[in-house]
PDB file of N, CA, C and O in Angstrom:
ATOM      1  N   MET A   1     -22.723 -14.386 -19.737  1.00  0.00           N
ATOM      2  CA  MET A   1     -22.107 -14.393 -18.420  1.00  0.00           C
ATOM      3  C   MET A   1     -21.859 -12.954 -17.973  1.00  0.00           C
ATOM      4  O   MET A   1     -21.394 -12.123 -18.753  1.00  0.00           O
ATOM      5  N   SER A   2     -22.167 -12.676 -16.735  1.00  0.00           N
ATOM      6  CA  SER A   2     -21.987 -11.345 -16.178  1.00  0.00           C
ATOM      7  C   SER A   2     -20.507 -11.039 -15.984  1.00  0.00           C
ATOM      8  O   SER A   2     -19.718 -11.916 -15.634  1.00  0.00           O
ATOM      9  N   THR A   3     -20.146  -9.779 -16.219  1.00  0.00           N
ATOM     10  CA  THR A   3     -18.762  -9.383 -15.982  1.00  0.00           C
ATOM     11  C   THR A   3     -18.510  -9.139 -14.505  1.00  0.00           C
ATOM     12  O   THR A   3     -17.356  -9.083 -14.080  1.00  0.00           O
ATOM     13  N   ASN A   4     -19.572  -8.993 -13.708  1.00  0.00           N
ATOM     14  CA  ASN A   4     -19.447  -8.766 -12.277  1.00  0.00           C
ATOM     15  C   ASN A   4     -20.037  -9.970 -11.550  1.00  0.00           C
ATOM     16  O   ASN A   4     -21.228  -9.988 -11.243  1.00  0.00           O
ATOM     17  N   ALA A   5     -19.211 -10.970 -11.276  1.00  0.00           N
ATOM     18  CA  ALA A   5     -19.674 -12.204 -10.658  1.00  0.00           C
ATOM     19  C   ALA A   5     -19.689 -12.126  -9.134  1.00  0.00           C
ATOM     20  O   ALA A   5     -20.005 -13.119  -8.479  1.00  0.00           O
ATOM     21  N   TRP A   6     -19.358 -10.986  -8.559  1.00  0.00           N
ATOM     22  CA  TRP A   6     -19.326 -10.830  -7.109  1.00  0.00           C
ATOM     23  C   TRP A   6     -20.211  -9.663  -6.709  1.00  0.00           C
ATOM     24  O   TRP A   6     -20.470  -8.762  -7.507  1.00  0.00           O
ATOM     25  N   THR A   7     -20.662  -9.687  -5.496  1.00  0.00           N
ATOM     26  CA  THR A   7     -21.484  -8.606  -4.959  1.00  0.00           C
ATOM     27  C   THR A   7     -20.595  -7.689  -4.138  1.00  0.00           C
ATOM     28  O   THR A   7     -19.928  -8.154  -3.214  1.00  0.00           O
ATOM     29  N   PRO A   8     -20.569  -6.400  -4.447  1.00  0.00           N
ATOM     30  CA  PRO A   8     -19.716  -5.484  -3.674  1.00  0.00           C
ATOM     31  C   PRO A   8     -20.190  -5.364  -2.232  1.00  0.00           C
ATOM     32  O   PRO A   8     -21.383  -5.477  -1.949  1.00  0.00           O
ATOM     33  N   ARG A   9     -19.263  -5.138  -1.338  1.00  0.00           N
ATOM     34  CA  ARG A   9     -19.592  -4.963   0.077  1.00  0.00           C
ATOM     35  C   ARG A   9     -20.208  -3.598   0.328  1.00  0.00           C
ATOM     36  O   ARG A   9     -21.165  -3.483   1.093  1.00  0.00           O
ATOM     37  N   GLY A  10     -19.671  -2.557  -0.309  1.00  0.00           N
ATOM     38  CA  GLY A  10     -20.180  -1.205  -0.149  1.00  0.00           C
ATOM     39  C   GLY A  10     -21.132  -0.856  -1.279  1.00  0.00           C
ATOM     40  O   GLY A  10     -20.808  -1.051  -2.451  1.00  0.00           O
ATOM     41  N   LEU A  11     -22.306  -0.340  -0.934  1.00  0.00           N
ATOM     42  CA  LEU A  11     -23.314   0.003  -1.930  1.00  0.00           C
ATOM     43  C   LEU A  11     -23.652   1.481  -1.852  1.00  0.00           C
ATOM     44  O   LEU A  11     -23.837   2.018  -0.760  1.00  0.00           O
ATOM     45  N   ARG A  12     -23.733   2.141  -2.995  1.00  0.00           N
ATOM     46  CA  ARG A  12     -24.210   3.524  -3.049  1.00  0.00           C
ATOM     47  C   ARG A  12     -25.711   3.516  -2.784  1.00  0.00           C
ATOM     48  O   ARG A  12     -26.339   2.458  -2.832  1.00  0.00           O
ATOM     49  N   ALA A  13     -26.289   4.671  -2.506  1.00  0.00           N
ATOM     50  CA  ALA A  13     -27.704   4.769  -2.120  1.00  0.00           C
ATOM     51  C   ALA A  13     -28.656   4.080  -3.102  1.00  0.00           C
ATOM     52  O   ALA A  13     -29.504   3.308  -2.656  1.00  0.00           O
ATOM     53  N   PRO A  14     -28.559   4.319  -4.421  1.00  0.00           N
ATOM     54  CA  PRO A  14     -29.514   3.652  -5.322  1.00  0.00           C
ATOM     55  C   PRO A  14     -29.408   2.124  -5.272  1.00  0.00           C
ATOM     56  O   PRO A  14     -30.422   1.426  -5.307  1.00  0.00           O
ATOM     57  N   GLU A  15     -28.178   1.610  -5.192  1.00  0.00           N
ATOM     58  CA  GLU A  15     -27.977   0.168  -5.131  1.00  0.00           C
ATOM     59  C   GLU A  15     -28.416  -0.396  -3.785  1.00  0.00           C
ATOM     60  O   GLU A  15     -28.978  -1.490  -3.724  1.00  0.00           O
ATOM     61  N   ALA A  16     -28.163   0.344  -2.706  1.00  0.00           N
ATOM     62  CA  ALA A  16     -28.572  -0.104  -1.373  1.00  0.00           C
ATOM     63  C   ALA A  16     -30.090  -0.175  -1.271  1.00  0.00           C
ATOM     64  O   ALA A  16     -30.634  -1.125  -0.709  1.00  0.00           O
ATOM     65  N   ALA A  17     -30.771   0.825  -1.812  1.00  0.00           N
ATOM     66  CA  ALA A  17     -32.241   0.809  -1.803  1.00  0.00           C
ATOM     67  C   ALA A  17     -32.762  -0.367  -2.615  1.00  0.00           C
ATOM     68  O   ALA A  17     -33.686  -1.057  -2.184  1.00  0.00           O
ATOM     69  N   LEU A  18     -32.184  -0.599  -3.778  1.00  0.00           N
ATOM     70  CA  LEU A  18     -32.578  -1.719  -4.623  1.00  0.00           C
ATOM     71  C   LEU A  18     -32.299  -3.041  -3.924  1.00  0.00           C
ATOM     72  O   LEU A  18     -33.105  -3.968  -4.004  1.00  0.00           O
ATOM     73  N   TYR A  19     -31.171  -3.133  -3.242  1.00  0.00           N
ATOM     74  CA  TYR A  19     -30.790  -4.339  -2.509  1.00  0.00           C
ATOM     75  C   TYR A  19     -31.826  -4.672  -1.433  1.00  0.00           C
ATOM     76  O   TYR A  19     -32.183  -5.835  -1.245  1.00  0.00           O
ATOM     77  N   ILE A  20     -32.309  -3.636  -0.723  1.00  0.00           N
ATOM     78  CA  ILE A  20     -33.324  -3.831   0.312  1.00  0.00           C
ATOM     79  C   ILE A  20     -34.697  -4.093  -0.309  1.00  0.00           C
ATOM     80  O   ILE A  20     -35.528  -4.789   0.273  1.00  0.00           O
ATOM     81  N   GLY A  21     -34.924  -3.528  -1.493  1.00  0.00           N
ATOM     82  CA  GLY A  21     -36.202  -3.751  -2.175  1.00  0.00           C
ATOM     83  C   GLY A  21     -37.170  -2.592  -2.059  1.00  0.00           C
ATOM     84  O   GLY A  21     -38.381  -2.774  -2.185  1.00  0.00           O
ATOM     85  N   VAL A  22     -36.640  -1.394  -1.817  1.00  0.00           N
ATOM     86  CA  VAL A  22     -37.487  -0.204  -1.701  1.00  0.00           C
ATOM     87  C   VAL A  22     -36.925   0.902  -2.589  1.00  0.00           C
ATOM     88  O   VAL A  22     -35.815   0.784  -3.108  1.00  0.00           O
ATOM     89  N   GLY A  23     -37.684   1.961  -2.758  1.00  0.00           N
ATOM     90  CA  GLY A  23     -37.206   3.128  -3.493  1.00  0.00           C
ATOM     91  C   GLY A  23     -36.255   3.948  -2.645  1.00  0.00           C
ATOM     92  O   GLY A  23     -36.137   3.737  -1.438  1.00  0.00           O
ATOM     93  N   LYS A  24     -35.567   4.901  -3.301  1.00  0.00           N
ATOM     94  CA  LYS A  24     -34.586   5.716  -2.584  1.00  0.00           C
ATOM     95  C   LYS A  24     -35.202   6.534  -1.464  1.00  0.00           C
ATOM     96  O   LYS A  24     -34.618   6.642  -0.385  1.00  0.00           O
ATOM     97  N   SER A  25     -36.385   7.120  -1.705  1.00  0.00           N
ATOM     98  CA  SER A  25     -36.979   7.951  -0.647  1.00  0.00           C
ATOM     99  C   SER A  25     -37.366   7.105   0.564  1.00  0.00           C
ATOM    100  O   SER A  25     -37.182   7.543   1.700  1.00  0.00           O
ATOM    101  N   LYS A  26     -37.894   5.911   0.345  1.00  0.00           N
ATOM    102  CA  LYS A  26     -38.239   5.022   1.464  1.00  0.00           C
ATOM    103  C   LYS A  26     -36.967   4.555   2.166  1.00  0.00           C
ATOM    104  O   LYS A  26     -36.937   4.429   3.391  1.00  0.00           O
ATOM    105  N   PHE A  27     -35.926   4.301   1.392  1.00  0.00           N
ATOM    106  CA  PHE A  27     -34.648   3.888   1.960  1.00  0.00           C
ATOM    107  C   PHE A  27     -34.122   4.956   2.917  1.00  0.00           C
ATOM    108  O   PHE A  27     -33.746   4.653   4.049  1.00  0.00           O
ATOM    109  N   PHE A  28     -34.100   6.213   2.452  1.00  0.00           N
ATOM    110  CA  PHE A  28     -33.626   7.305   3.309  1.00  0.00           C
ATOM    111  C   PHE A  28     -34.539   7.514   4.519  1.00  0.00           C
ATOM    112  O   PHE A  28     -34.064   7.889   5.591  1.00  0.00           O
ATOM    113  N   GLU A  29     -35.824   7.278   4.360  1.00  0.00           N
ATOM    114  CA  GLU A  29     -36.762   7.371   5.485  1.00  0.00           C
ATOM    115  C   GLU A  29     -36.417   6.320   6.541  1.00  0.00           C
ATOM    116  O   GLU A  29     -36.429   6.620   7.735  1.00  0.00           O
ATOM    117  N   LEU A  30     -36.112   5.104   6.118  1.00  0.00           N
ATOM    118  CA  LEU A  30     -35.754   4.030   7.049  1.00  0.00           C
ATOM    119  C   LEU A  30     -34.416   4.307   7.727  1.00  0.00           C
ATOM    120  O   LEU A  30     -34.238   3.985   8.901  1.00  0.00           O
ATOM    121  N   VAL A  31     -33.481   4.900   6.999  1.00  0.00           N
ATOM    122  CA  VAL A  31     -32.189   5.265   7.590  1.00  0.00           C
ATOM    123  C   VAL A  31     -32.398   6.356   8.642  1.00  0.00           C
ATOM    124  O   VAL A  31     -31.849   6.273   9.741  1.00  0.00           O
ATOM    125  N   ALA A  32     -33.198   7.384   8.305  1.00  0.00           N
ATOM    126  CA  ALA A  32     -33.456   8.493   9.232  1.00  0.00           C
ATOM    127  C   ALA A  32     -34.167   8.006  10.494  1.00  0.00           C
ATOM    128  O   ALA A  32     -33.950   8.546  11.578  1.00  0.00           O
ATOM    129  N   ALA A  33     -35.015   6.987  10.351  1.00  0.00           N
ATOM    130  CA  ALA A  33     -35.754   6.445  11.501  1.00  0.00           C
ATOM    131  C   ALA A  33     -34.902   5.483  12.329  1.00  0.00           C
ATOM    132  O   ALA A  33     -35.346   5.000  13.371  1.00  0.00           O
ATOM    133  N   GLY A  34     -33.682   5.204  11.869  1.00  0.00           N
ATOM    134  CA  GLY A  34     -32.811   4.296  12.596  1.00  0.00           C
ATOM    135  C   GLY A  34     -33.122   2.830  12.359  1.00  0.00           C
ATOM    136  O   GLY A  34     -32.593   1.965  13.057  1.00  0.00           O
ATOM    137  N   LYS A  35     -33.969   2.539  11.387  1.00  0.00           N
ATOM    138  CA  LYS A  35     -34.312   1.147  11.087  1.00  0.00           C
ATOM    139  C   LYS A  35     -33.298   0.495  10.153  1.00  0.00           C
ATOM    140  O   LYS A  35     -33.200  -0.731  10.089  1.00  0.00           O
ATOM    141  N   LEU A  36     -32.554   1.311   9.439  1.00  0.00           N
ATOM    142  CA  LEU A  36     -31.449   0.848   8.611  1.00  0.00           C
ATOM    143  C   LEU A  36     -30.209   1.616   9.043  1.00  0.00           C
ATOM    144  O   LEU A  36     -30.318   2.734   9.546  1.00  0.00           O
ATOM    145  N   PRO A  37     -29.029   1.029   8.852  1.00  0.00           N
ATOM    146  CA  PRO A  37     -27.800   1.691   9.315  1.00  0.00           C
ATOM    147  C   PRO A  37     -27.474   2.938   8.511  1.00  0.00           C
ATOM    148  O   PRO A  37     -27.897   3.102   7.367  1.00  0.00           O
ATOM    149  N   LYS A  38     -26.709   3.808   9.151  1.00  0.00           N
ATOM    150  CA  LYS A  38     -26.207   5.001   8.460  1.00  0.00           C
ATOM    151  C   LYS A  38     -25.082   4.591   7.514  1.00  0.00           C
ATOM    152  O   LYS A  38     -24.489   3.520   7.644  1.00  0.00           O
ATOM    153  N   ALA A  39     -24.816   5.461   6.578  1.00  0.00           N
ATOM    154  CA  ALA A  39     -23.757   5.207   5.596  1.00  0.00           C
ATOM    155  C   ALA A  39     -22.388   5.360   6.224  1.00  0.00           C
ATOM    156  O   ALA A  39     -22.227   5.983   7.273  1.00  0.00           O
ATOM    157  N   LYS A  40     -21.417   4.782   5.564  1.00  0.00           N
ATOM    158  CA  LYS A  40     -20.011   4.981   5.903  1.00  0.00           C
ATOM    159  C   LYS A  40     -19.432   5.933   4.876  1.00  0.00           C
ATOM    160  O   LYS A  40     -19.768   5.863   3.694  1.00  0.00           O
ATOM    161  N   LYS A  41     -18.564   6.819   5.326  1.00  0.00           N
ATOM    162  CA  LYS A  41     -17.903   7.738   4.401  1.00  0.00           C
ATOM    163  C   LYS A  41     -16.475   7.274   4.202  1.00  0.00           C
ATOM    164  O   LYS A  41     -15.700   7.175   5.153  1.00  0.00           O
ATOM    165  N   ILE A  42     -16.139   6.993   2.961  1.00  0.00           N
ATOM    166  CA  ILE A  42     -14.790   6.585   2.600  1.00  0.00           C
ATOM    167  C   ILE A  42     -14.247   7.690   1.706  1.00  0.00           C
ATOM    168  O   ILE A  42     -14.573   7.767   0.522  1.00  0.00           O
ATOM    169  N   ASP A  43     -13.413   8.542   2.292  1.00  0.00           N
ATOM    170  CA  ASP A  43     -12.979   9.773   1.633  1.00  0.00           C
ATOM    171  C   ASP A  43     -14.241  10.550   1.245  1.00  0.00           C
ATOM    172  O   ASP A  43     -15.004  10.925   2.134  1.00  0.00           O
ATOM    173  N   GLY A  44     -14.485  10.800  -0.002  1.00  0.00           N
ATOM    174  CA  GLY A  44     -15.680  11.536  -0.422  1.00  0.00           C
ATOM    175  C   GLY A  44     -16.825  10.640  -0.860  1.00  0.00           C
ATOM    176  O   GLY A  44     -17.854  11.130  -1.325  1.00  0.00           O
ATOM    177  N   CYS A  45     -16.659   9.342  -0.718  1.00  0.00           N
ATOM    178  CA  CYS A  45     -17.653   8.386  -1.198  1.00  0.00           C
ATOM    179  C   CYS A  45     -18.544   7.917  -0.041  1.00  0.00           C
ATOM    180  O   CYS A  45     -18.044   7.534   1.016  1.00  0.00           O
ATOM    181  N   VAL A  46     -19.851   7.948  -0.246  1.00  0.00           N
ATOM    182  CA  VAL A  46     -20.812   7.525   0.775  1.00  0.00           C
ATOM    183  C   VAL A  46     -21.374   6.173   0.363  1.00  0.00           C
ATOM    184  O   VAL A  46     -21.982   6.037  -0.699  1.00  0.00           O
ATOM    185  N   VAL A  47     -21.162   5.166   1.220  1.00  0.00           N
ATOM    186  CA  VAL A  47     -21.615   3.809   0.912  1.00  0.00           C
ATOM    187  C   VAL A  47     -22.256   3.160   2.136  1.00  0.00           C
ATOM    188  O   VAL A  47     -21.965   3.520   3.277  1.00  0.00           O
ATOM    189  N   TRP A  48     -23.119   2.214   1.874  1.00  0.00           N
ATOM    190  CA  TRP A  48     -23.738   1.416   2.921  1.00  0.00           C
ATOM    191  C   TRP A  48     -23.121   0.037   2.898  1.00  0.00           C
ATOM    192  O   TRP A  48     -22.910  -0.541   1.831  1.00  0.00           O
ATOM    193  N   ASP A  49     -22.831  -0.487   4.070  1.00  0.00           N
ATOM    194  CA  ASP A  49     -22.254  -1.819   4.222  1.00  0.00           C
ATOM    195  C   ASP A  49     -23.355  -2.855   3.972  1.00  0.00           C
ATOM    196  O   ASP A  49     -24.361  -2.886   4.681  1.00  0.00           O
ATOM    197  N   ARG A  50     -23.157  -3.690   2.972  1.00  0.00           N
ATOM    198  CA  ARG A  50     -24.154  -4.692   2.613  1.00  0.00           C
ATOM    199  C   ARG A  50     -24.450  -5.638   3.779  1.00  0.00           C
ATOM    200  O   ARG A  50     -25.601  -6.029   3.972  1.00  0.00           O
ATOM    201  N   LEU A  51     -23.431  -6.010   4.557  1.00  0.00           N
ATOM    202  CA  LEU A  51     -23.646  -6.920   5.676  1.00  0.00           C
ATOM    203  C   LEU A  51     -24.454  -6.251   6.797  1.00  0.00           C
ATOM    204  O   LEU A  51     -25.273  -6.900   7.448  1.00  0.00           O
ATOM    205  N   ALA A  52     -24.221  -4.959   7.014  1.00  0.00           N
ATOM    206  CA  ALA A  52     -25.009  -4.218   8.005  1.00  0.00           C
ATOM    207  C   ALA A  52     -26.454  -4.088   7.539  1.00  0.00           C
ATOM    208  O   ALA A  52     -27.380  -4.152   8.346  1.00  0.00           O
ATOM    209  N   LEU A  53     -26.643  -3.906   6.232  1.00  0.00           N
ATOM    210  CA  LEU A  53     -28.006  -3.864   5.682  1.00  0.00           C
ATOM    211  C   LEU A  53     -28.708  -5.205   5.884  1.00  0.00           C
ATOM    212  O   LEU A  53     -29.889  -5.250   6.226  1.00  0.00           O
ATOM    213  N   ASP A  54     -27.971  -6.298   5.670  1.00  0.00           N
ATOM    214  CA  ASP A  54     -28.549  -7.627   5.889  1.00  0.00           C
ATOM    215  C   ASP A  54     -29.015  -7.793   7.335  1.00  0.00           C
ATOM    216  O   ASP A  54     -30.125  -8.261   7.587  1.00  0.00           O
ATOM    217  N   ALA A  55     -28.163  -7.407   8.274  1.00  0.00           N
ATOM    218  CA  ALA A  55     -28.501  -7.551   9.695  1.00  0.00           C
ATOM    219  C   ALA A  55     -29.717  -6.699  10.054  1.00  0.00           C
ATOM    220  O   ALA A  55     -30.606  -7.157  10.772  1.00  0.00           O
ATOM    221  N   ALA A  56     -29.758  -5.464   9.558  1.00  0.00           N
ATOM    222  CA  ALA A  56     -30.897  -4.587   9.852  1.00  0.00           C
ATOM    223  C   ALA A  56     -32.164  -5.105   9.189  1.00  0.00           C
ATOM    224  O   ALA A  56     -33.245  -5.036   9.773  1.00  0.00           O
ATOM    225  N   PHE A  57     -32.037  -5.620   7.981  1.00  0.00           N
ATOM    226  CA  PHE A  57     -33.203  -6.133   7.260  1.00  0.00           C
ATOM    227  C   PHE A  57     -33.819  -7.307   8.003  1.00  0.00           C
ATOM    228  O   PHE A  57     -35.038  -7.476   7.995  1.00  0.00           O
ATOM    229  N   ASP A  58     -32.985  -8.120   8.648  1.00  0.00           N
ATOM    230  CA  ASP A  58     -33.487  -9.265   9.404  1.00  0.00           C
ATOM    231  C   ASP A  58     -34.435  -8.844  10.516  1.00  0.00           C
ATOM    232  O   ASP A  58     -35.306  -9.622  10.904  1.00  0.00           O
ATOM    233  N   THR A  59     -34.285  -7.628  11.039  1.00  0.00           N
ATOM    234  CA  THR A  59     -35.125  -7.181  12.152  1.00  0.00           C
ATOM    235  C   THR A  59     -36.280  -6.284  11.714  1.00  0.00           C
ATOM    236  O   THR A  59     -37.144  -5.960  12.528  1.00  0.00           O
ATOM    237  N   LEU A  60     -36.314  -5.872  10.431  1.00  0.00           N
ATOM    238  CA  LEU A  60     -37.396  -4.989   9.966  1.00  0.00           C
ATOM    239  C   LEU A  60     -38.749  -5.661  10.130  1.00  0.00           C
ATOM    240  O   LEU A  60     -38.913  -6.834   9.795  1.00  0.00           O
ATOM    241  N   GLY A  61     -39.707  -4.922  10.641  1.00  0.00           N
ATOM    242  CA  GLY A  61     -41.064  -5.425  10.785  1.00  0.00           C
ATOM    243  C   GLY A  61     -41.290  -6.279  12.010  1.00  0.00           C
ATOM    244  O   GLY A  61     -42.426  -6.664  12.288  1.00  0.00           O
ATOM    245  N   GLU A  62     -40.241  -6.587  12.750  1.00  0.00           N
ATOM    246  CA  GLU A  62     -40.398  -7.459  13.907  1.00  0.00           C
ATOM    247  C   GLU A  62     -40.936  -6.746  15.132  1.00  0.00           C
ATOM    248  O   GLU A  62     -41.497  -7.387  16.021  1.00  0.00           O
ATOM    249  N   GLU A  63     -40.772  -5.412  15.198  1.00  0.00           N
ATOM    250  CA  GLU A  63     -41.237  -4.717  16.397  1.00  0.00           C
ATOM    251  C   GLU A  63     -42.749  -4.790  16.543  1.00  0.00           C
ATOM    252  O   GLU A  63     -43.260  -4.719  17.661  1.00  0.00           O
ATOM    253  N   SER A  64     -43.480  -4.930  15.432  1.00  0.00           N
ATOM    254  CA  SER A  64     -44.931  -5.008  15.522  1.00  0.00           C
ATOM    255  C   SER A  64     -45.415  -6.444  15.670  1.00  0.00           C
ATOM    256  O   SER A  64     -46.595  -6.670  15.935  1.00  0.00           O
ATOM    257  N   SER A  65     -44.510  -7.434  15.499  1.00  0.00           N
ATOM    258  CA  SER A  65     -44.930  -8.829  15.558  1.00  0.00           C
ATOM    259  C   SER A  65     -45.334  -9.252  16.968  1.00  0.00           C
ATOM    260  O   SER A  65     -46.062 -10.233  17.122  1.00  0.00           O
ATOM    261  N   SER A  66     -44.877  -8.532  18.013  1.00  0.00           N
ATOM    262  CA  SER A  66     -45.229  -8.897  19.379  1.00  0.00           C
ATOM    263  C   SER A  66     -46.597  -8.341  19.780  1.00  0.00           C
ATOM    264  O   SER A  66     -47.157  -8.749  20.797  1.00  0.00           O
ATOM    265  N   GLU A  67     -47.134  -7.418  18.990  1.00  0.00           N
ATOM    266  CA  GLU A  67     -48.439  -6.855  19.295  1.00  0.00           C
ATOM    267  C   GLU A  67     -49.539  -7.769  18.784  1.00  0.00           C
ATOM    268  O   GLU A  67     -49.457  -8.301  17.677  1.00  0.00           O
ATOM    269  N   ASN A  68     -50.542  -7.940  19.579  1.00  0.00           N
ATOM    270  CA  ASN A  68     -51.684  -8.760  19.193  1.00  0.00           C
ATOM    271  C   ASN A  68     -52.723  -7.854  18.542  1.00  0.00           C
ATOM    272  O   ASN A  68     -53.194  -6.921  19.192  1.00  0.00           O
ATOM    273  N   PRO A  69     -53.102  -8.090  17.280  1.00  0.00           N
ATOM    274  CA  PRO A  69     -54.068  -7.206  16.609  1.00  0.00           C
ATOM    275  C   PRO A  69     -55.445  -7.201  17.272  1.00  0.00           C
ATOM    276  O   PRO A  69     -56.231  -6.278  17.063  1.00  0.00           O
ATOM    277  N   TRP A  70     -55.734  -8.217  18.059  1.00  0.00           N
ATOM    278  CA  TRP A  70     -57.046  -8.285  18.735  1.00  0.00           C
ATOM    279  C   TRP A  70     -57.095  -7.403  19.966  1.00  0.00           C
ATOM    280  O   TRP A  70     -58.183  -7.077  20.442  1.00  0.00           O
ATOM    281  N   ASP A  71     -55.933  -7.005  20.501  1.00  0.00           N
ATOM    282  CA  ASP A  71     -55.891  -6.160  21.694  1.00  0.00           C
ATOM    283  C   ASP A  71     -56.616  -4.847  21.494  1.00  0.00           C
ATOM    284  O   ASP A  71     -57.285  -4.374  22.413  1.00  0.00           O
ATOM    285  N   SER A  72     -56.508  -4.248  20.329  1.00  0.00           N
ATOM    286  CA  SER A  72     -57.163  -2.957  20.077  1.00  0.00           C
ATOM    287  C   SER A  72     -58.683  -3.090  20.052  1.00  0.00           C
ATOM    288  O   SER A  72     -59.389  -2.116  20.315  1.00  0.00           O
ATOM    289  N   LEU A  73     -59.187  -4.254  19.748  1.00  0.00           N
ATOM    290  CA  LEU A  73     -60.637  -4.470  19.743  1.00  0.00           C
ATOM    291  C   LEU A  73     -61.206  -4.639  21.144  1.00  0.00           C
ATOM    292  O   LEU A  73     -62.380  -4.354  21.380  1.00  0.00           O
ATOM    293  N   CYS A  74     -60.390  -5.094  22.057  1.00  0.00           N
ATOM    294  CA  CYS A  74     -60.848  -5.349  23.421  1.00  0.00           C
ATOM    295  C   CYS A  74     -60.692  -4.145  24.339  1.00  0.00           C
ATOM    296  O   CYS A  74     -61.177  -4.166  25.470  1.00  0.00           O
ATOM    297  N   ALA A  75     -60.029  -3.108  23.873  1.00  0.00           N
ATOM    298  CA  ALA A  75     -59.773  -1.935  24.726  1.00  0.00           C
ATOM    299  C   ALA A  75     -61.006  -1.097  24.916  1.00  0.00           C
ATOM    300  O   ALA A  75     -60.960  -0.078  25.605  1.00  0.00           O
TER     301      ALA A  75
END
């Protein structure tokens, strides 16, 4: 049985990247591009809100879903 039966709300960068399913460099790239939320600073601690990550993750990849891949062939 795990000693940590709950998921923390605030995640440090390595855990936040793992939570999203990408490496740290890709995670920071997505944050810099505004596709994932910025961190919150709690005193000297930098954490990402797990619920904000969930909301942002729900929209990842959707901006290209409205484009028709056949349009580029007809241009």
